[in-house]
Kinemage of the C-alpha trace (Angstrom):
@kinemage 1
@onewidth
@group {chain A} dominant
@subgroup {mainchain}
@vectorlist {calphas} color= white
{ca met a 1} P -12.255 -0.020 6.527
{ca phe a 2} L -8.693 -1.325 6.309
{ca gln a 3} L -6.780 -2.871 9.145
{ca leu a 4} L -3.015 -3.061 9.316
{ca arg a 5} L -2.187 -6.401 10.866
{ca val a 6} L 1.532 -6.741 10.275
{ca ala a 7} L 4.019 -4.588 8.420
{ca val a 8} L 7.256 -6.136 7.281
{ca leu a 9} L 10.221 -4.508 5.615
{ca trp a 10} L 12.952 -6.689 4.149
{ca val a 11} L 15.822 -6.525 1.725
{ca leu a 12} L 14.586 -7.125 -1.797
{ca cys a 13} L 15.682 -10.600 -2.772
{ca ala a 14} L 12.739 -12.673 -3.975
{ca val a 15} L 10.082 -12.526 -6.659
{ca ser a 16} L 6.467 -12.593 -5.504
{ca pro a 17} L 3.817 -14.776 -7.138
{ca met a 18} L 1.374 -11.817 -7.124
{ca gly a 19} L 0.852 -9.800 -10.305
{ca val a 20} L 2.405 -6.374 -10.756
{ca val a 21} L -0.051 -3.459 -10.463
{ca glu a 22} L 0.149 -1.026 -13.379
{ca gly a 23} L -1.000 2.603 -13.198
{ca leu a 24} L 0.122 3.755 -9.739
{ca val a 25} L 0.391 7.563 -9.765
{ca pro a 26} L 3.390 9.107 -7.912
{ca cys a 27} L 2.484 11.863 -5.423
{ca gly a 28} L 5.881 13.294 -4.510
{ca ala a 29} L 8.623 11.178 -2.959
{ca asp a 30} L 12.415 11.123 -2.804
{ca gly a 31} L 12.714 7.328 -2.946
{ca lys a 32} L 12.014 5.217 -6.016
{ca val a 33} L 9.100 2.768 -6.266
{ca leu a 34} L 10.255 -0.244 -8.264
{ca glu a 35} L 7.142 -2.392 -8.270
{ca val a 36} L 3.758 -2.736 -6.537
{ca arg a 37} L 1.871 -6.009 -6.081
{ca val a 38} L -1.610 -6.580 -4.649
{ca thr a 39} L -3.494 -9.866 -4.323
{ca asp a 40} L -5.676 -10.432 -7.424
{ca cys a 41} L -4.951 -6.999 -8.924
{ca ser a 42} L -2.779 -6.243 -11.932
{ca arg a 43} L -4.299 -2.951 -13.102
{ca leu a 44} L -6.228 -0.085 -11.611
{ca pro a 45} L -8.818 0.234 -10.316
{ca cys a 46} L -8.325 -2.822 -8.122
{ca gln a 47} L -11.584 -4.688 -7.525
{ca leu a 48} L -11.838 -5.169 -3.743
{ca ser a 49} L -14.459 -7.020 -1.702
{ca val a 50} L -15.515 -6.062 1.812
{ca gly a 51} L -14.338 -8.608 4.374
{ca arg a 52} L -11.471 -9.931 2.288
{ca thr a 53} L -7.786 -9.550 3.217
{ca tyr a 54} L -5.351 -8.430 0.509
{ca asp a 55} L -1.556 -8.638 0.593
{ca ile a 56} L 0.292 -5.520 -0.584
{ca glu a 57} L 3.989 -5.526 -1.480
{ca ile a 58} L 5.909 -2.436 -2.551
{ca asp a 59} L 9.516 -2.755 -3.757
{ca phe a 60} L 11.483 0.472 -3.406
{ca glu a 61} L 14.926 2.067 -3.168
{ca pro a 62} L 15.189 4.682 -0.410
{ca ala a 63} L 16.852 8.048 -0.936
{ca gly a 64} L 18.006 8.289 2.680
{ca thr a 65} L 19.216 6.185 5.607
{ca his a 66} L 16.609 5.447 8.279
{ca thr a 67} L 16.274 3.374 11.443
{ca ser a 68} L 12.474 3.543 11.289
{ca leu a 69} L 9.781 4.780 8.916
{ca leu a 70} L 6.092 5.581 9.198
{ca val a 71} L 3.595 3.879 6.895
{ca arg a 72} L 0.349 5.729 6.204
{ca val a 73} L -2.552 4.491 4.108
{ca ser a 74} L -5.524 6.753 3.519
{ca val a 75} L -8.669 6.679 1.425
{ca ile a 76} L -9.860 9.716 -0.529
{ca arg a 77} L -13.500 9.953 -1.578
{ca gly a 78} L -15.490 13.037 -2.461
{ca gly a 79} L -12.500 15.247 -1.660
{ca gln a 80} L -12.261 13.963 1.932
{ca glu a 81} L -9.212 12.011 3.105
{ca thr a 82} L -9.486 9.490 5.922
{ca val a 83} L -6.326 7.934 7.406
{ca leu a 84} L -6.731 4.181 7.757
{ca val a 85} L -3.215 3.176 8.809
{ca asn a 86} L -0.579 5.300 10.549
{ca asp a 87} L 2.073 3.030 12.089
{ca glu a 88} L 5.816 3.052 12.661
{ca ile a 89} L 7.973 0.315 11.161
{ca pro a 90} L 11.345 -0.164 12.897
{ca ala a 91} L 13.703 -1.027 10.058
{ca val a 92} L 17.166 0.059 8.955
{ca val a 93} L 17.254 1.071 5.279
{ca ser a 94} L 19.942 2.831 3.237
{ca pro a 95} L 20.284 4.249 -0.292
{ca gly a 96} L 21.476 1.936 -3.055
{ca asn a 97} L 19.617 -1.089 -1.703
{ca gly a 98} L 16.199 -2.452 -2.638
{ca tyr a 99} L 13.595 -3.217 0.033
{ca thr a 100} L 10.052 -4.544 0.134
{ca leu a 101} L 7.301 -3.122 2.302
{ca ala a 102} L 4.747 -5.915 2.763
{ca tyr a 103} L 1.522 -5.887 4.741
{ca pro a 104} L -1.934 -7.447 4.683
{ca trp a 105} L -5.087 -5.370 5.061
{ca thr a 106} L -8.726 -6.263 5.361
{ca val a 107} L -11.400 -4.229 3.567
{ca arg a 108} L -14.105 -3.099 5.981
{ca gly a 109} L -17.621 -2.036 5.066
{ca asp a 110} L -17.804 1.708 5.764
{ca ile a 111} L -16.917 2.979 2.254
{ca phe a 112} L -18.089 1.592 -1.082
{ca gly a 113} L -17.602 2.462 -4.725
{ca leu a 114} L -14.692 4.043 -6.530
{ca val a 115} L -12.069 5.542 -4.177
{ca ser a 116} L -8.467 6.705 -4.276
{ca leu a 117} L -5.920 5.149 -1.929
{ca arg a 118} L -2.765 7.015 -0.910
{ca ile a 119} L 0.182 4.956 0.354
{ca gln a 120} L 3.115 6.785 1.997
{ca leu a 121} L 6.338 5.657 3.646
{ca phe a 122} L 8.188 8.507 5.358
{ca asn a 123} L 9.860 10.024 8.401
{ca asp a 124} L 10.141 13.643 9.636
{ca glu a 125} L 12.765 14.548 7.039
{ca ile a 126} L 11.963 12.635 3.861
{ca thr a 127} L 9.138 10.876 2.018
{ca glu a 128} L 10.438 7.625 0.552
{ca ile a 129} L 7.206 6.388 -1.082
{ca cys a 130} L 4.046 8.200 -2.096
{ca gly a 131} L 1.613 6.657 -4.554
{ca leu a 132} L -2.044 6.996 -5.474
{ca ala a 133} L -4.139 4.089 -6.697
{ca thr a 134} L -7.822 3.667 -7.442
{ca ala a 135} L -9.977 0.881 -6.072
{ca asp a 136} L -13.575 -0.188 -6.597
{ca ile a 137} L -14.833 -1.448 -3.235
{ca arg a 138} L -17.828 -3.765 -3.352
{ca gln a 139} L -19.918 -5.628 -0.840
{ca ala a 140} L -19.203 -9.351 -0.912
{ca ile a 141} L -22.190 -11.330 -2.135
{ca ser a 142} L -22.777 -14.826 -0.847
{ca ile a 143} L -25.009 -17.153 -2.790
{ca pro a 144} L -26.866 -19.725 -0.689
{ca met a 145} L -26.382 -23.318 -1.787
């Protein structure tokens, strides 16, 4: 359904042209989420189309020092959770600094309708980010000309 192409972590220093997503629900983390941005989404549920790629950016302040973190994105529907992304990001982060996790993902066509998405950034000792968001996934409709 979603494909992680590239994950980038950088020191927070620029403002993105994407709108800020309101309504993200925390799900237990030691770090602090400052802001979340998704292409063409400013409030939940995000309206997503199958086959389209969306850029996600999450600004955060970590609670601990790390040389790498794991990013996990999963979809929850009907009480069942399916992990879509589970990749390591080699990046040095430390408390007191702001960072941005940025990655594009493409919506695939195996799940439709209203779903919950869980986004986590963690290592073995600490969860830096955990947030739940809702999305309405729809089949893209093409109109012949």
